[in-house]
N, C-alpha and C positions, 0 to 999 in steps of 0.2 A: 655708783655704788652697783654692782650686778646681784642679779636676783639668785640664789642658789639654786632653788627647784622651783618650778611653776606649780600651780594646782594641776594644770595637766599631766605634767612629770609625775605626779603623786600619785592620780588617777590612772595613769598607765601602767605605774609599777604596782598598784592594788589590784588592777583587771589583770596582770601578767607578772606574777611575781618569780618568773622564770631567771635561771641564771644569767641568761643573755640580757634580760631587761634590767637585773642587778648590775651586771657588769656595764651597760650603758649609762645606768645611774652613776656608776661610781666614776666613769670617765667624764661625765659632765661636771660632776662636783670638782672632781682633782682638776680639771681645766679651770675651772673659774679659782679654785684655790691658787694653783700655780700663777694667773696672771695678777694676783694681787689686787684684785677689783674689788675683795669682800669687805664688810665694815668689821670691826672688831667682834661682834657679836655674830656676825654670819661666820667669821672665819672659826671661832672657838666652835661653833654648830658644826661645821665641816670637818674639823678634828674629831669629835665625837662621832660623825659618821665614819671615818676612816677607821677608827678604833674599833666600831662593829664589824665593817666589811673587811679590815684585815684579818678577821676569825672566819670568814664564809667558808662555809664547806665548799662551796664551788670554785676551783682554780680560777676559772677564767675570770671571776669578779676580782680577786685578789693578784691576780694577772694584770689586768684592767687599771688598777690604783697604781701597781709598780710602774708600767710603762708610763703614765702619767704623771708621776711623781717622781720617778727618779732623779731628776736633777733639781727639783726644788730646794732652794736653800732655805724656806721656811716650815718644809715639814719637820714635826716634832720628832726628837730623836726617838722615842719609844717606839714609834710607828715605822721609821726607817729601820731600826733593828730587827723588829719584828719581820717586817717585809724580807730583811737580809738573810734570815734563818730559816725562810719558808723553803718550798719546794723550787728546784731551777726554773722554772718557768717566771716566777715571782722574783726569786733573789737575784739572778745575774745582772737584770739591768739596776737594781739599786747598789749592787756591790761595785759595778762599774762606775756609776756616776753619781752615785750619792754625794752631797757637799755636807753632809750631817755627820756622817760615819768616821768615826777618828781612827787613828791607826791601832789605838787599843781595842777598839770595836772589830776592826779588822782582823786583827790579832785572836780575838776570843772567839770569833767566828771559824776561823781557820782551824783552831784547835779543837772546837766542837765538831766540826767534821772531819779532821783528819782520822784515818784508819789507823790501828795498830802497826807497829813496823811490820810485823809479820803478814797482817792480811794485805790482799791484794788490793790495790788503789781504784776505786769507783770511778766511772765516768762522770759522776756529779762532782766528787771531791776534787777530780783534777779540772772541771770545766770552773769550779767555784775558785781554786788557786790560781787558775790562768785568769780569772777576771779581777782578783786582787791584784795579781801582779801587773795586770795591764793601767793600773790607775798608778799615773808619774807622781802624785802628790806623795803617795804612801812610801815609795821609796827614793825619796831622797834620804841621804845619808844624815842620821841625827844619831847623836850617841845613846842616849838611852832608849829610844823606840827600835833603834839596830839592833842593838842586842836582844831586846825583847823579839823583834821579828826572827832573828836567826835561832832563838830558842822554840821558836812557834812551827818553824817551817823545817820539813825534812832536811837531813846533812846534804844532800844532793842539788838541793836548790841553787841555780845560778842566776844573780841578778844581771841584767842585759844592760847596765848604764854603763857609761865611759869611767864614772868615777867609780864605782865598785864592781869589783869580779871576784867573787868568793866559792870557793865548792868547799865547804866545811864538813 
């Protein structure tokens, strides 16, 4: 059983509550969580810490969580969705690597970030769209999700798989 935070970690955070110190703490807790070396009580505590830190005003704290938890299969769904809807530095790693985001989650995120048809596409929307398109599992042909994806994406989107080549 790994110790989540030591007394020295807590003292250092109290003495220096800067964004950098909080980001280091986020990284330490996330690394212990991702290794799976925590007891059930420690895992629950780590999840509570993540729910607070994912709302931190400092982007580097949320970015630290995102980079350390991006591919964690044990990450609670609500935390993954919150990070996926965050600013680019936080969202892109989760969008590309998360194992807990479903196709429906990805569609909702694309829809929430998609500009109106008459508005120019922003670089953030384009990178979010590219990150989601890079996820191979999200683009396997499946009937209902494929129809839902088509309704969520712009008509000019081309799937680059050998099984589906559509321009609608």
